[in-house]
N, CA and C atoms as an extended XYZ file, in Angstrom:
522
Properties=species:S:1:pos:R:3:atomname:S:1:resname:S:1:resid:I:1 pbc="F F F"
N        22.066      -29.955       14.839 N   MET     1
C        22.919      -31.146       14.471 CA  MET     1
C        22.395      -31.858       13.091 C   MET     1
N        23.475      -31.909       12.509 N   SER     2
C        23.094      -32.502       10.997 CA  SER     2
C        22.359      -34.151       11.166 C   SER     2
N        22.385      -34.406       12.337 N   GLY     3
C        21.782      -36.035       12.503 CA  GLY     3
C        23.114      -36.921       11.755 C   GLY     3
N        22.895      -38.011       10.981 N   HIS     4
C        23.873      -38.875       10.360 CA  HIS     4
C        25.112      -38.326        9.655 C   HIS     4
N        24.608      -37.557        8.548 N   SER     5
C        25.180      -37.051        7.646 CA  SER     5
C        24.657      -35.451        7.426 C   SER     5
N        26.117      -34.631        7.464 N   LYS     6
C        25.907      -33.014        7.216 CA  LYS     6
C        25.774      -33.292        5.542 C   LYS     6
N        26.302      -34.098        4.264 N   TRP     7
C        25.793      -33.782        3.494 CA  TRP     7
C        24.735      -34.106        2.996 C   TRP     7
N        23.859      -35.339        3.472 N   SER     8
C        22.540      -35.836        3.595 CA  SER     8
C        21.904      -34.530        3.675 C   SER     8
N        22.200      -33.657        4.699 N   THR     9
C        21.336      -32.574        4.968 CA  THR     9
C        21.347      -31.543        3.757 C   THR     9
N        22.690      -30.882        3.644 N   ILE    10
C        22.563      -29.974        2.431 CA  ILE    10
C        22.108      -30.832        1.276 C   ILE    10
N        22.166      -31.670        0.954 N   LYS    11
C        21.891      -32.122       -0.479 CA  LYS    11
C        20.285      -31.910       -0.262 C   LYS    11
N        19.837      -32.492        0.787 N   HIS    12
C        18.125      -31.901        0.512 CA  HIS    12
C        17.773      -30.658        0.198 C   HIS    12
N        18.581      -29.971        1.538 N   GLN    13
C        18.237      -28.198        1.150 CA  GLN    13
C        18.580      -27.877        0.006 C   GLN    13
N        19.547      -28.196       -0.906 N   LYS    14
C        20.131      -27.472       -2.158 CA  LYS    14
C        18.728      -28.357       -2.898 C   LYS    14
N        18.648      -29.461       -2.596 N   ALA    15
C        17.052      -30.253       -3.781 CA  ALA    15
C        15.887      -29.126       -3.908 C   ALA    15
N        16.004      -28.755       -2.355 N   ILE    16
C        14.764      -27.702       -2.346 CA  ILE    16
C        14.792      -26.390       -3.024 C   ILE    16
N        15.808      -26.136       -2.666 N   GLU    17
C        15.809      -24.526       -3.394 CA  GLU    17
C        16.175      -24.776       -5.323 C   GLU    17
N        16.076      -25.582       -5.620 N   ASP    18
C        17.010      -25.855       -7.164 CA  ASP    18
C        15.114      -26.324       -7.461 C   ASP    18
N        14.449      -26.940       -6.845 N   ASN    19
C        13.117      -27.158       -7.035 CA  ASN    19
C        12.021      -25.531       -7.128 C   ASN    19
N        12.518      -24.718       -6.207 N   LYS    20
C        11.781      -23.386       -6.155 CA  LYS    20
C        12.533      -22.857       -7.372 C   LYS    20
N        14.098      -22.715       -7.872 N   ARG    21
C        14.321      -22.040       -8.855 CA  ARG    21
C        13.894      -22.353      -10.208 C   ARG    21
N        13.781      -23.771      -10.270 N   GLY    22
C        13.075      -24.630      -11.461 CA  GLY    22
C        11.858      -23.932      -12.141 C   GLY    22
N        11.118      -23.787      -10.918 N   ALA    23
C         9.856      -23.250      -11.095 CA  ALA    23
C         9.384      -22.032      -11.363 C   ALA    23
N        10.558      -21.285      -10.861 N   VAL    24
C        10.662      -19.689      -11.204 CA  VAL    24
C        10.986      -19.470      -12.965 C   VAL    24
N        12.267      -20.080      -13.264 N   PHE    25
C        12.697      -20.163      -14.263 CA  PHE    25
C        11.184      -20.882      -15.264 C   PHE    25
N        10.734      -21.786      -15.565 N   THR    26
C         9.567      -22.303      -16.079 CA  THR    26
C         8.451      -21.314      -16.356 C   THR    26
N         8.077      -20.468      -14.988 N   LYS    27
C         7.421      -19.059      -15.395 CA  LYS    27
C         7.607      -18.294      -16.231 C   LYS    27
N         8.860      -17.767      -15.917 N   ILE    28
C         9.422      -17.058      -16.569 CA  ILE    28
C         9.739      -17.262      -18.414 C   ILE    28
N         9.953      -18.753      -18.634 N   ALA    29
C        10.269      -19.103      -20.069 CA  ALA    29
C         8.786      -18.850      -20.767 C   ALA    29
N         8.241      -18.777      -19.895 N   LYS    30
C         6.947      -19.357      -20.163 CA  LYS    30
C         6.025      -17.868      -20.838 C   LYS    30
N         6.735      -16.733      -19.954 N   LYS    31
C         6.307      -15.394      -20.318 CA  LYS    31
C         7.125      -15.103      -21.645 C   LYS    31
N         8.429      -15.641      -21.788 N   ILE    32
C         8.979      -15.098      -22.960 CA  ILE    32
C         8.823      -15.548      -24.154 C   ILE    32
N         8.056      -16.583      -23.845 N   HIS    33
C         7.105      -17.448      -24.784 CA  HIS    33
C         6.131      -16.352      -25.451 C   HIS    33
N         5.547      -16.164      -24.872 N   ILE    34
C         3.949      -14.617      -24.887 CA  ILE    34
C         4.973      -13.683      -25.807 C   ILE    34
N         5.818      -13.174      -25.003 N   ALA    35
C         6.471      -12.042      -25.280 CA  ALA    35
C         7.094      -11.913      -26.340 C   ALA    35
N         7.542      -13.435      -27.364 N   VAL    36
C         8.093      -13.110      -28.419 CA  VAL    36
C         6.486      -13.280      -29.615 C   VAL    36
N         5.630      -13.841      -28.934 N   LYS    37
C         4.718      -14.027      -29.681 CA  LYS    37
C         4.205      -12.753      -30.182 C   LYS    37
N         3.617      -11.924      -29.090 N   LYS    38
C         3.371      -10.182      -28.841 CA  LYS    38
C         4.017       -9.438      -30.008 C   LYS    38
N         5.572       -9.252      -29.352 N   GLY    39
C         6.570       -8.456      -30.289 CA  GLY    39
C         6.692       -9.094      -31.809 C   GLY    39
N         6.407      -10.343      -31.955 N   GLY    40
C         6.806      -10.851      -33.170 CA  GLY    40
C         8.239      -11.018      -33.750 C   GLY    40
N         9.294      -11.021      -32.659 N   SER    41
C        10.437      -11.397      -32.987 CA  SER    41
C        11.227      -11.748      -31.597 C   SER    41
N        12.180      -12.290      -31.806 N   GLY    42
C        13.124      -12.899      -31.289 CA  GLY    42
C        14.359      -11.824      -30.609 C   GLY    42
N        14.347      -11.031      -31.494 N   ASP    43
C        15.257      -10.135      -31.199 CA  ASP    43
C        14.875       -8.931      -29.665 C   ASP    43
N        16.010       -8.932      -28.733 N   ILE    44
C        15.906       -8.670      -27.434 CA  ILE    44
C        15.941       -6.759      -27.417 C   ILE    44
N        16.435       -6.231      -28.210 N   GLU    45
C        16.687       -5.187      -28.416 CA  GLU    45
C        15.023       -4.217      -29.192 C   GLU    45
N        14.639       -5.184      -30.481 N   GLY    46
C        13.491       -4.677      -30.816 CA  GLY    46
C        12.181       -5.251      -30.543 C   GLY    46
N        12.149       -5.766      -29.638 N   ASN    47
C        10.715       -6.333      -28.855 CA  ASN    47
C        10.766       -6.014      -27.058 C   ASN    47
N         9.900       -4.295      -27.139 N   PRO    48
C        10.243       -4.107      -25.987 CA  PRO    48
C         9.282       -5.388      -24.983 C   PRO    48
N         8.117       -6.319      -24.855 N   TYR    49
C         7.947       -7.303      -24.095 CA  TYR    49
C         8.698       -7.902      -23.886 C   TYR    49
N         9.650       -8.320      -24.343 N   LEU    50
C        10.796       -9.400      -24.857 CA  LEU    50
C        12.000       -8.983      -23.626 C   LEU    50
N        12.441       -7.679      -24.078 N   ARG    51
C        13.112       -6.543      -23.183 CA  ARG    51
C        12.674       -6.719      -21.571 C   ARG    51
N        11.597       -6.746      -21.132 N   GLU    52
C        10.918       -6.896      -20.152 CA  GLU    52
C        10.918       -8.098      -19.600 C   GLU    52
N        10.836       -9.087      -19.955 N   CYS    53
C        10.593      -10.556      -19.680 CA  CYS    53
C        12.387      -10.671      -19.563 C   CYS    53
N        13.501      -10.551      -20.097 N   VAL    54
C        14.922      -10.730      -20.177 CA  VAL    54
C        15.297      -10.306      -18.782 C   VAL    54
N        14.975       -8.849      -18.221 N   VAL    55
C        15.420       -7.883      -17.532 CA  VAL    55
C        14.729       -9.319      -15.799 C   VAL    55
N        13.311       -9.417      -16.079 N   GLU    56
C        13.485      -10.199      -15.122 CA  GLU    56
C        13.869      -11.276      -15.195 C   GLU    56
N        14.291      -12.201      -16.282 N   ALA    57
C        14.921      -13.512      -16.070 CA  ALA    57
C        16.229      -13.357      -15.485 C   ALA    57
N        16.788      -12.056      -16.058 N   ARG    58
C        18.015      -12.037      -14.971 CA  ARG    58
C        18.513      -11.770      -13.814 C   ARG    58
N        17.105      -10.609      -12.992 N   ALA    59
C        16.904      -10.913      -11.889 CA  ALA    59
C        16.857      -12.074      -10.865 C   ALA    59
N        16.396      -12.992      -11.720 N   ALA    60
C        16.080      -14.243      -11.053 CA  ALA    60
C        17.401      -14.739      -11.298 C   ALA    60
N        18.440      -14.365      -11.939 N   ASN    61
C        19.841      -15.292      -12.198 CA  ASN    61
C        19.377      -16.512      -12.973 C   ASN    61
N        18.301      -16.387      -14.106 N   MET    62
C        18.707      -17.407      -15.141 CA  MET    62
C        19.286      -16.853      -16.255 C   MET    62
N        20.100      -18.175      -16.397 N   PRO    63
C        21.249      -17.986      -17.180 CA  PRO    63
C        20.572      -17.869      -18.821 C   PRO    63
N        21.614      -17.023      -19.403 N   MET    64
C        21.562      -16.954      -21.022 CA  MET    64
C        21.003      -18.233      -21.803 C   MET    64
N        21.783      -18.627      -21.553 N   GLU    65
C        21.375      -20.043      -22.418 CA  GLU    65
C        19.898      -20.686      -22.065 C   GLU    65
N        19.412      -20.374      -20.871 N   ASN    66
C        18.042      -20.532      -21.054 CA  ASN    66
C        16.971      -19.787      -21.763 C   ASN    66
N        17.329      -18.196      -21.570 N   ILE    67
C        16.693      -17.487      -22.036 CA  ILE    67
C        16.646      -17.690      -23.638 C   ILE    67
N        17.756      -17.819      -24.455 N   LYS    68
C        17.922      -18.223      -25.497 CA  LYS    68
C        17.043      -19.174      -25.949 C   LYS    68
N        16.893      -20.426      -25.403 N   ARG    69
C        16.182      -21.800      -25.574 CA  ARG    69
C        14.340      -21.491      -25.389 C   ARG    69
N        14.499      -20.538      -24.558 N   ALA    70
C        13.227      -19.995      -24.541 CA  ALA    70
C        12.930      -19.388      -25.790 C   ALA    70
N        13.372      -18.032      -26.096 N   ILE    71
C        12.805      -17.724      -27.184 CA  ILE    71
C        13.247      -18.553      -28.113 C   ILE    71
N        13.832      -19.890      -28.607 N   ASP    72
C        13.894      -20.402      -29.983 CA  ASP    72
C        12.843      -21.203      -29.976 C   ASP    72
N        11.947      -21.484      -28.875 N   LYS    73
C        10.949      -22.464      -28.280 CA  LYS    73
C         9.766      -21.525      -28.573 C   LYS    73
N         9.252      -20.176      -28.564 N   GLY    74
C         9.093      -19.127      -28.757 CA  GLY    74
C         8.522      -19.152      -29.992 C   GLY    74
N         9.792      -19.091      -30.828 N   LEU    75
C         9.883      -18.644      -32.030 CA  LEU    75
C         9.062      -20.288      -32.973 C   LEU    75
N         9.576      -21.152      -32.378 N   GLY    76
C         9.232      -22.378      -33.253 CA  GLY    76
C        10.261      -23.038      -33.624 C   GLY    76
N        11.290      -22.681      -33.287 N   VAL    77
C        12.774      -23.346      -33.929 CA  VAL    77
C        13.303      -24.456      -33.878 C   VAL    77
N        13.580      -25.451      -34.550 N   ASP    78
C        13.922      -26.611      -34.735 CA  ASP    78
C        12.308      -27.604      -34.009 C   ASP    78
N        11.311      -27.235      -34.554 N   GLY    79
C        10.429      -28.179      -34.690 CA  GLY    79
C         9.366      -27.943      -33.118 C   GLY    79
N         9.607      -26.529      -32.256 N   ALA    80
C         9.331      -26.982      -31.024 CA  ALA    80
C         8.230      -27.022      -31.064 C   ALA    80
N         7.156      -27.502      -29.878 N   ASN    81
C         5.852      -27.566      -29.693 CA  ASN    81
C         5.608      -25.664      -29.640 C   ASN    81
N         4.603      -25.217      -30.098 N   LEU    82
C         4.608      -23.589      -29.976 CA  LEU    82
C         3.429      -23.804      -28.936 C   LEU    82
N         3.963      -22.747      -28.077 N   SER    83
C         2.769      -22.859      -26.477 CA  SER    83
C         1.653      -21.575      -27.241 C   SER    83
N         0.853      -22.019      -26.678 N   GLU    84
C        -0.364      -20.486      -26.869 CA  GLU    84
C        -0.646      -19.780      -25.052 C   GLU    84
N        -0.718      -18.670      -25.229 N   GLU    85
C        -1.535      -18.434      -24.191 CA  GLU    85
C        -2.786      -18.342      -24.140 C   GLU    85
N        -4.221      -18.665      -23.251 N   ILE    86
C        -4.636      -18.520      -22.728 CA  ILE    86
C        -5.610      -17.850      -21.759 C   ILE    86
N        -6.391      -17.329      -21.605 N   ILE    87
C        -6.963      -16.256      -20.438 CA  ILE    87
C        -8.610      -16.971      -20.047 C   ILE    87
N        -8.462      -17.585      -18.597 N   TYR    88
C        -9.538      -18.525      -18.493 CA  TYR    88
C       -10.507      -17.152      -17.070 C   TYR    88
N       -11.558      -16.832      -17.375 N   GLU    89
C       -12.392      -16.017      -16.273 CA  GLU    89
C       -12.985      -16.956      -15.418 C   GLU    89
N       -13.152      -16.391      -13.888 N   ALA    90
C       -13.801      -17.400      -13.039 CA  ALA    90
C       -14.001      -16.658      -11.790 C   ALA    90
N       -15.603      -17.315      -11.095 N   TYR    91
C       -15.792      -16.446      -10.167 CA  TYR    91
C       -15.759      -17.283       -9.159 C   TYR    91
N       -15.307      -16.864       -7.709 N   SER    92
C       -15.690      -17.583       -6.321 CA  SER    92
C       -16.295      -17.408       -6.050 C   SER    92
N       -16.957      -18.840       -4.941 N   ASN    93
C       -18.033      -18.503       -4.159 CA  ASN    93
C       -18.471      -17.221       -3.602 C   ASN    93
N       -17.430      -16.318       -3.340 N   GLU    94
C       -17.670      -15.256       -2.771 CA  GLU    94
C       -17.845      -14.191       -3.376 C   GLU    94
N       -17.798      -14.521       -5.249 N   GLY    95
C       -18.513      -13.039       -5.892 CA  GLY    95
C       -17.209      -12.695       -6.554 C   GLY    95
N       -16.308      -13.179       -6.184 N   VAL    96
C       -14.992      -12.167       -6.221 CA  VAL    96
C       -14.798      -12.887       -7.654 C   VAL    96
N       -14.327      -12.126       -9.133 N   GLY    97
C       -13.661      -12.038      -10.596 CA  GLY    97
C       -11.924      -12.623      -10.429 C   GLY    97
N       -12.117      -13.188      -10.970 N   ILE    98
C       -10.669      -13.943      -11.403 CA  ILE    98
C       -10.295      -14.155      -12.929 C   ILE    98
N        -9.097      -13.584      -13.190 N   MET    99
C        -8.651      -13.816      -14.439 CA  MET    99
C        -7.687      -14.508      -14.701 C   MET    99
N        -7.689      -15.928      -15.005 N   ILE   100
C        -6.416      -16.240      -14.867 CA  ILE   100
C        -5.500      -16.643      -16.351 C   ILE   100
N        -4.276      -16.256      -16.483 N   THR   101
C        -3.360      -16.204      -17.245 CA  THR   101
C        -2.603      -17.569      -17.642 C   THR   101
N        -2.734      -18.163      -18.699 N   ALA   102
C        -2.084      -19.707      -18.843 CA  ALA   102
C        -1.070      -19.270      -20.048 C   ALA   102
N        -0.078      -20.077      -19.946 N   VAL   103
C         0.590      -20.202      -21.076 CA  VAL   103
C         0.691      -22.259      -21.180 C   VAL   103
N         0.298      -22.751      -22.390 N   THR   104
C         0.458      -23.851      -22.211 CA  THR   104
C         0.529      -24.571      -23.648 C   THR   104
N         1.018      -25.594      -23.780 N   ASP   105
C         0.825      -26.404      -25.056 CA  ASP   105
C        -0.052      -27.265      -25.623 C   ASP   105
N        -0.820      -28.132      -24.533 N   ASN   106
C        -2.133      -29.136      -24.284 CA  ASN   106
C        -3.228      -27.835      -23.302 C   ASN   106
N        -4.104      -27.619      -24.208 N   ARG   107
C        -5.570      -26.890      -23.785 CA  ARG   107
C        -6.483      -27.859      -22.842 C   ARG   107
N        -6.598      -29.021      -23.332 N   ASN   108
C        -7.177      -29.484      -22.232 CA  ASN   108
C        -6.774      -30.207      -20.913 C   ASN   108
N        -5.072      -30.092      -20.648 N   ARG   109
C        -4.413      -30.620      -19.690 CA  ARG   109
C        -4.676      -29.513      -18.780 C   ARG   109
N        -4.542      -28.271      -19.605 N   THR   110
C        -4.262      -26.776      -18.430 CA  THR   110
C        -6.055      -26.595      -18.123 C   THR   110
N        -6.951      -26.907      -18.880 N   ALA   111
C        -8.342      -26.702      -18.605 CA  ALA   111
C        -8.956      -27.844      -17.810 C   ALA   111
N        -7.934      -28.650      -17.716 N   SER   112
C        -9.205      -29.717      -16.503 CA  SER   112
C        -8.059      -29.696      -15.119 C   SER   112
N        -6.463      -29.590      -14.959 N   GLU   113
C        -6.062      -29.007      -14.186 CA  GLU   113
C        -6.725      -27.724      -12.964 C   GLU   113
N        -6.786      -26.739      -14.013 N   LEU   114
C        -7.785      -25.492      -13.724 CA  LEU   114
C        -9.004      -25.848      -12.972 C   LEU   114
N       -10.021      -26.461      -13.569 N   ASN   115
C       -11.084      -26.739      -13.434 CA  ASN   115
C       -11.229      -27.874      -12.109 C   ASN   115
N        -9.913      -28.155      -12.049 N   SER   116
C        -9.837      -29.456      -10.660 CA  SER   116
C        -9.633      -28.410       -9.219 C   SER   116
N        -9.101      -27.514       -9.593 N   VAL   117
C        -8.462      -26.928       -8.712 CA  VAL   117
C       -10.244      -25.545       -8.070 C   VAL   117
N       -10.123      -25.404       -9.111 N   LEU   118
C       -11.474      -24.237       -8.963 CA  LEU   118
C       -12.809      -25.369       -8.266 C   LEU   118
N       -13.117      -26.412       -8.790 N   ASN   119
C       -14.139      -27.129       -7.982 CA  ASN   119
C       -13.690      -27.162       -6.569 C   ASN   119
N       -12.443      -27.565       -5.881 N   LYS   120
C       -12.035      -27.864       -4.952 CA  LYS   120
C       -11.815      -26.620       -3.844 C   LYS   120
N       -12.057      -25.413       -4.619 N   HIS   121
C       -12.241      -24.263       -3.624 CA  HIS   121
C       -13.842      -23.605       -3.775 C   HIS   121
N       -14.625      -24.484       -4.677 N   GLU   122
C       -16.168      -24.025       -4.836 CA  GLU   122
C       -16.261      -22.613       -5.893 C   GLU   122
N       -15.130      -22.371       -6.705 N   ALA   123
C       -15.193      -21.593       -7.627 CA  ALA   123
C       -15.805      -22.236       -9.023 C   ALA   123
N       -16.305      -20.944      -10.129 N   LYS   124
C       -16.890      -21.559      -11.680 CA  LYS   124
C       -15.941      -21.128      -12.334 C   LYS   124
N       -15.776      -21.563      -13.437 N   LEU   125
C       -15.198      -21.197      -14.918 CA  LEU   125
C       -16.259      -19.876      -15.439 C   LEU   125
N       -16.030      -19.342      -15.691 N   GLY   126
C       -16.839      -17.898      -16.293 CA  GLY   126
C       -16.715      -18.033      -17.758 C   GLY   126
N       -17.685      -17.398      -18.302 N   GLY   127
C       -17.766      -17.626      -19.829 CA  GLY   127
C       -16.663      -16.569      -20.373 C   GLY   127
N       -16.077      -16.237      -21.616 N   PRO   128
C       -15.451      -14.810      -22.094 CA  PRO   128
C       -16.029      -13.901      -21.829 C   PRO   128
N       -15.184      -12.736      -21.330 N   GLY   129
C       -16.162      -11.483      -20.710 CA  GLY   129
C       -16.611      -11.553      -20.020 C   GLY   129
N       -16.730      -12.320      -18.860 N   SER   130
C       -17.525      -12.594      -17.481 CA  SER   130
C       -16.730      -11.665      -16.441 C   SER   130
N       -15.390      -11.463      -16.394 N   VAL   131
C       -14.888      -10.727      -15.278 CA  VAL   131
C       -13.925       -9.879      -16.351 C   VAL   131
N       -13.316       -9.755      -17.194 N   SER   132
C       -12.483       -9.260      -18.087 CA  SER   132
C       -13.161       -7.587      -18.144 C   SER   132
N       -14.186       -7.819      -18.490 N   TYR   133
C       -14.908       -5.860      -18.780 CA  TYR   133
C       -14.717       -5.422      -17.613 C   TYR   133
N       -14.569       -5.984      -16.399 N   MET   134
C       -13.974       -5.190      -14.977 CA  MET   134
C       -13.012       -4.298      -15.251 C   MET   134
N       -12.041       -4.659      -15.863 N   LYS   135
C       -10.673       -3.894      -16.396 CA  LYS   135
C       -11.045       -2.433      -17.288 C   LYS   135
N       -12.190       -2.456      -17.682 N   SER   136
C       -12.571       -1.211      -18.588 CA  SER   136
C       -13.478       -0.322      -17.774 C   SER   136
N       -13.801       -0.760      -16.168 N   ILE   137
C       -14.208        0.153      -15.819 CA  ILE   137
C       -13.335        1.065      -14.667 C   ILE   137
N       -14.083        2.018      -14.956 N   VAL   138
C       -12.991        3.216      -13.803 CA  VAL   138
C       -13.366        3.830      -12.631 C   VAL   138
N       -12.954        3.754      -11.398 N   PRO   139
C       -12.595        2.867      -11.326 CA  PRO   139
C       -13.008        1.559      -11.203 C   PRO   139
N       -11.810        0.205      -10.938 N   ILE   140
C       -12.392       -1.059      -11.016 CA  ILE   140
C       -13.246       -1.846       -9.812 C   ILE   140
N       -14.154       -1.743      -10.123 N   PRO   141
C       -15.122       -2.593       -8.612 CA  PRO   141
C       -14.558       -3.499       -8.078 C   PRO   141
N       -13.616       -3.195       -6.466 N   MET   142
C       -13.564       -4.379       -5.873 CA  MET   142
C       -14.401       -4.934       -5.332 C   MET   142
N       -14.030       -5.789       -4.306 N   ILE   143
C       -14.838       -6.556       -3.210 CA  ILE   143
C       -14.185       -6.872       -2.000 C   ILE   143
N       -15.154       -6.078       -0.914 N   SER   144
C       -14.565       -6.468        0.605 CA  SER   144
C       -15.080       -7.183        1.081 C   SER   144
N       -14.623       -8.244        1.592 N   LEU   145
C       -14.866       -9.920        2.207 CA  LEU   145
C       -14.619       -9.451        3.967 C   LEU   145
N       -15.162      -10.145        4.353 N   ASP   146
C       -14.438      -10.609        6.091 CA  ASP   146
C       -13.421      -11.059        5.973 C   ASP   146
N       -12.776      -11.513        6.936 N   GLU   147
C       -11.473      -11.793        7.144 CA  GLU   147
C       -11.323      -12.949        6.566 C   GLU   147
N       -12.662      -14.331        6.600 N   GLN   148
C       -12.528      -15.865        6.463 CA  GLN   148
C       -13.108      -15.835        5.278 C   GLN   148
N       -13.470      -15.049        4.516 N   GLY   149
C       -14.094      -14.808        3.024 CA  GLY   149
C       -12.838      -14.153        2.322 C   GLY   149
N       -11.743      -13.810        2.676 N   LYS   150
C       -10.708      -13.274        2.173 CA  LYS   150
C        -9.537      -14.183        2.383 C   LYS   150
N        -9.336      -14.943        3.289 N   ALA   151
C        -8.925      -15.898        3.452 CA  ALA   151
C        -9.245      -17.345        2.440 C   ALA   151
N       -10.165      -17.403        2.323 N   LYS   152
C       -10.285      -18.434        0.923 CA  LYS   152
C       -10.297      -18.093       -0.101 C   LYS   152
N       -10.393      -16.522       -0.580 N   VAL   153
C       -10.530      -16.547       -1.844 CA  VAL   153
C        -8.479      -16.626       -1.942 C   VAL   153
N        -7.640      -16.148       -0.998 N   GLU   154
C        -6.696      -15.741       -1.172 CA  GLU   154
C        -5.763      -17.775       -1.551 C   GLU   154
N        -6.420      -18.231       -0.601 N   GLU   155
C        -6.245      -19.764       -0.192 CA  GLU   155
C        -6.455      -20.151       -2.184 C   GLU   155
N        -7.362      -20.211       -2.789 N   LEU   156
C        -7.745      -20.090       -4.385 CA  LEU   156
C        -6.758      -19.610       -4.819 C   LEU   156
N        -6.535      -18.362       -4.907 N   LEU   157
C        -5.864      -17.774       -5.751 CA  LEU   157
C        -3.852      -18.214       -5.663 C   LEU   157
N        -3.767      -18.472       -4.443 N   GLU   158
C        -2.414      -19.221       -4.633 CA  GLU   158
C        -2.472      -20.626       -4.654 C   GLU   158
N        -3.397      -21.396       -4.936 N   ALA   159
C        -3.589      -22.603       -5.068 CA  ALA   159
C        -3.311      -22.291       -7.008 C   ALA   159
N        -4.371      -21.799       -7.510 N   VAL   160
C        -4.399      -21.043       -9.167 CA  VAL   160
C        -3.042      -20.812       -9.251 C   VAL   160
N        -2.425      -19.934       -8.826 N   SER   161
C        -0.994      -19.392       -9.082 CA  SER   161
C         0.249      -20.715       -9.081 C   SER   161
N        -0.404      -21.794       -7.889 N   ASP   162
C         0.511      -22.876       -8.330 CA  ASP   162
C         0.867      -23.610       -9.263 C   ASP   162
N         0.123      -23.640      -10.052 N   LEU   163
C        -0.348      -24.952      -11.446 CA  LEU   163
C         0.715      -24.323      -12.387 C   LEU   163
N         1.211      -25.775      -12.844 N   ASP   164
C         2.324      -25.339      -13.939 CA  ASP   164
C         2.473      -24.219      -14.766 C   ASP   164
N         1.198      -24.065      -15.177 N   ASP   165
C         0.906      -23.503      -16.754 CA  ASP   165
C         0.441      -22.147      -16.515 C   ASP   165
N         0.401      -21.835      -15.582 N   VAL   166
C        -0.640      -20.044      -14.926 CA  VAL   166
C         0.803      -19.165      -15.024 C   VAL   166
N         0.754      -18.412      -15.465 N   VAL   167
C         1.663      -17.159      -15.646 CA  VAL   167
C         1.100      -16.176      -14.574 C   VAL   167
N        -0.330      -15.662      -14.669 N   ASP   168
C        -0.739      -14.517      -14.139 CA  ASP   168
C        -1.538      -14.783      -13.826 C   ASP   168
N        -2.398      -14.044      -12.016 N   VAL   169
C        -3.272      -14.371      -11.886 CA  VAL   169
C        -4.244      -13.200      -11.402 C   VAL   169
N        -5.042      -12.484      -11.632 N   TRP   170
C        -5.578      -11.006      -11.246 CA  TRP   170
C        -6.949      -11.378      -10.817 C   TRP   170
N        -7.452      -10.566       -9.692 N   SER   171
C        -8.871      -10.454       -9.482 CA  SER   171
C        -9.240       -9.512       -8.358 C   SER   171
N       -10.296       -9.272       -8.386 N   ASN   172
C       -11.129       -7.930       -8.045 CA  ASN   172
C       -11.139       -7.726       -6.485 C   ASN   172
N       -10.313       -8.238       -5.255 N   LEU   173
C       -10.431       -8.656       -4.229 CA  LEU   173
C        -9.606       -7.085       -3.412 C   LEU   173
N       -10.580       -7.054       -2.978 N   ALA   174
C        -9.540       -5.506       -2.338 CA  ALA   174
C        -9.025       -5.758       -1.192 C   ALA   174
């Protein structure tokens, strides 16, 4: 039963779905900003990074108007705030290396939000290169943990991924 009003139930369910969709669109838009900067242009056909992001956006049913707005923002059209890509490196207290890619227009806000989440999960930020060197080692040294340790690290990775500015999270958890 819907209770008092069926429309009220539908309205609440739609609001939850819209919030989820909006979060996905925001992450994709930030990826588009970086793709425009990496490729050096807003041309979808001439920029392979951007083309890949647009395919991802269309798969998520992102409207073309939103995609064009994200491209313009990445180009800095109309005085839009320029976003920048920042890579943070951290270690969990279990010794798992974590690389966090964020796209932000405010470094200080992003750093403080990330630091807060890491502190709650007993993880620490590392210096530049403290985790990224692992990607150059073949095979990548993976860390195996017991069930409890693995659950803690997965909870940390989920909390970090839920931050607004975070686009990608990598770890060497096996």
